[in-house]
C-alpha positions as CSV (number, residue, x, y, z in Angstrom):
1,X,0.2,-14.2,20.3
2,X,1.4,-10.7,19.5
3,X,-1.8,-9.7,18.2
4,X,-0.5,-8.8,14.6
5,X,-3.2,-9.3,12.0
6,X,-2.1,-10.4,8.6
7,X,-4.2,-9.6,5.6
8,X,-4.9,-11.7,2.7
9,X,-4.8,-10.6,-0.9
10,X,-8.7,-10.0,-0.9
11,X,-8.6,-8.4,2.3
12,X,-5.6,-6.2,1.6
13,X,-7.1,-5.0,-1.7
14,X,-10.1,-4.1,0.0
15,X,-8.4,-2.0,2.6
16,X,-6.8,-0.2,-0.1
17,X,-9.7,0.2,-2.6
18,X,-8.2,-1.8,-5.4
19,X,-8.9,-4.9,-7.1
20,X,-7.2,-8.2,-6.1
21,X,-5.8,-8.2,-9.7
22,X,-4.3,-4.9,-9.6
23,X,-2.7,-5.8,-6.1
24,X,-1.4,-8.8,-7.8
25,X,0.0,-7.0,-10.8
26,X,1.9,-4.5,-8.2
27,X,3.1,-7.5,-6.3
28,X,4.7,-9.1,-9.5
29,X,6.1,-5.7,-10.9
30,X,7.4,-4.7,-7.3
31,X,5.6,-1.5,-7.5
32,X,3.0,-2.3,-4.4
33,X,3.1,-2.7,-0.9
34,X,5.6,-5.0,1.0
35,X,4.4,-8.3,1.6
36,X,5.2,-11.7,3.6
37,X,5.3,-15.0,2.2
38,X,4.2,-18.0,4.4
39,X,5.0,-21.1,2.0
40,X,2.8,-20.3,-0.9
41,X,0.6,-17.6,1.0
42,X,1.1,-14.0,0.6
43,X,0.1,-12.0,3.5
44,X,0.1,-8.0,4.2
45,X,0.5,-6.2,7.3
46,X,-2.1,-3.5,7.9
47,X,0.5,-1.0,8.7
48,X,2.7,-1.6,5.4
49,X,-0.1,-0.9,3.4
50,X,-1.2,2.4,5.0
51,X,2.6,3.3,4.8
52,X,2.4,2.4,0.8
53,X,-0.7,4.2,0.4
54,X,0.9,7.4,2.2
55,X,4.0,7.2,0.2
56,X,1.8,7.5,-2.9
57,X,0.2,10.9,-2.1
58,X,0.4,13.7,-4.7
59,X,-0.6,17.3,-5.1
60,X,-1.8,17.1,-8.4
61,X,-2.2,14.5,-11.6
62,X,1.1,15.9,-13.1
63,X,3.1,15.3,-9.9
64,X,4.9,12.1,-10.5
65,X,6.3,11.6,-7.0
66,X,9.9,12.8,-7.7
67,X,9.8,15.9,-6.0
68,X,9.3,16.6,-2.2
69,X,6.3,14.7,-0.3
70,X,3.4,16.6,0.9
71,X,2.8,16.9,4.2
72,X,-0.5,15.8,6.4
73,X,-3.6,17.5,4.8
74,X,-3.9,21.0,5.8
75,X,0.0,21.3,6.7
76,X,0.4,23.9,3.8
77,X,-2.4,26.4,5.0
């Protein structure tokens, strides 16, 4: 076994601080993190969730994400 841990939707939503319903909607629309499908079961890798969360970083509420991405916290000081 390679030690990879697969999270179900409930666990993934808790990791991201989202409701399962929100994560379901993101999955249907294609706006959410990448996921794996094993038969009818949806699973997520923790590193994919973290990568998706990082891709959503913004500097202000008016930032639509189309510009350059902010660096790590404190990098612009």
